[in-house]
N, C-alpha and C positions, 0 to 999 in steps of 0.2 A: 463531672467527674471526681475521681479522686487517683492520683497519682498509684501506678500499679505495685512500690513496694507499701505503702499501707495497704492494699489492697489483700498482698499475701500476709502480712504483719495482721490482721486481723482476721484472713482468715485459720494460718494457723490457731492466732489465739480462739477462733470455732469450735480446732481440733481440740485445742487444752482444756476448753471446758468442758465440754463432753466426756473424755478425757479421767476431769475432774467428778464426774457426776459416778463414772463410771469406779473410780479409786472411793467414793463416796458409800456406794450401793453394794462394792465389796466389803467397806468395810461394817457396814450397815447386815448384810448378812452373818458375817462371823461374832460381829454383837451379837443376831439373836442366838447363833448357835449354841453363844456361851450360855444363853438364858440375860441373855439383858436389854430384854425389849425397850425399852428408857432410852439406854445406848444405842441401841438399834433403829427407836425413830428418828433420834437428835441425825442419826446421818442418813436417814431415810432423806430426811427433809434438804440438809444440806444436800445431797445430792438431787434435789429437784429443781432448788436457787439454781444450782451449774446447769442444767437443761435451759432455765429463763433464762441467766445470763449467756448463754452462747446462742438461741432460738432470737436473744436481741438483738446479739451482732451480725447472726446470722443476715435478719431483716436490714439492721442501718446496711451493709453495704448493698443489698438490693436494693431500696431507697437513694444509695447515691447515684445506682446505675450503674453499679459493678456485680460484674456472674463471682461471688464465691469459689474459692480455692479448695475443694474437698482431698482428704488425704487419710489416709489408715487409723485408727482408733487404736491405738496401744493396749496390751489387757493391761489392768490393772493390779498393783500388790493383789495378794489371798490368803498369804500368812501373814499372819497376825500371831505373835509366843502370849502378848497380853494387851487389857482394855493402854495401860497406861506407852506401850510400842505404839500401837495403832494412832494416840492422840499427839503422839512426839510425832510424830508421822505428817496429824493432820496438821499440826502446825508449822514443818518445815515445806509442806506442800503449801501453803496460805503461804507463805513468805515468795517463795517462790514464781509463787500467780501474781504477787504482787511486782514482784521483780519481770516479769511479761508485760504486767501492765503497765506500770515505770514506760516503760520500753518506746510502748506505745507508743508513749501522751512524750515521751518526748519527739521521733518521728514525728508525729503530728505537729508540736515543734518547726522542728525545719520546714516540710516540707508548707508550713505554712499555710496549714490544713484550716482554718480556725475551727472550722462544726465536724470533723474530726476530733479535736482536743478536745473541743464542747464534750463531746457525747463520751469521750474516753474517761471525763471528768467525774465521771456521776462514780464507775469502776476503781477507780483510785481513789476513791472516799469512802468506798464500799471496803475496799482492802481492810483500810484502815477498823469497819468491823467485824470484819474477817479472822482478823490476827487476836484481836483483841477476846474476841470470844474463843478464838481454839486456843491460845495463852491460858485465861481465868480457868477455864477445863483442866486442863491439861494440871494446873498450878491446881485443880481441886480434886484429881484424881491423887497426883503427888502427895495433897493432904491424907484423907486414906489410905496410901499406902495398902495395907493387908488387912481392913479388918476391912471382913463382908460387909457386915453389918451400913456400912457406913458408907462402904460400893452400890449397895441397895438400896436405899435414903437416896445416893445422888443419882442412883436409874429409876427411882418412881419420878423425882425434879427433871429428867430430862424426857422422860412419856408427855411432859405435857406439852411441845411444841409444833405447832401447826404454821405449816408450808401456808405462805403467802405472799402470791408473785409483785415481786416487786415492778413488775409493770402490766399493769391492768388496762384491756382493753378496751 
């Protein structure tokens, strides 16, 4: 059995992961609308990862004999003036996710729930990668500036990303 506060904070994170998926789907649709299929692809793969994260957390709660607490999923942002703005939001969003994941780790430590702490550490490490990836892409977009040719080159590079589930069955 898990402490009810841990069940709640993990359930909230399941919701936040699904919100993240919605946000990245919204961004993917906007990139597609702008004719940037590679950016759309990168963001779509990101949405798939967020769904996998949420589903994994949901399953963890069930595996611990608890019932997830379901809440409404907030509507995502959908209006972005540029790819630069989009990826500024990607980075700030991932920084917020990191804050949330760290809060779960802190609570697991306080509750002395070693299994939950061990579980959430995968996400702590994953967030280092997520922030680094977002920061790298944002830097590239900033370097490209208004050069449409370089933007299209970056778009082509991003089209090669594929989804690989971090939680194989």
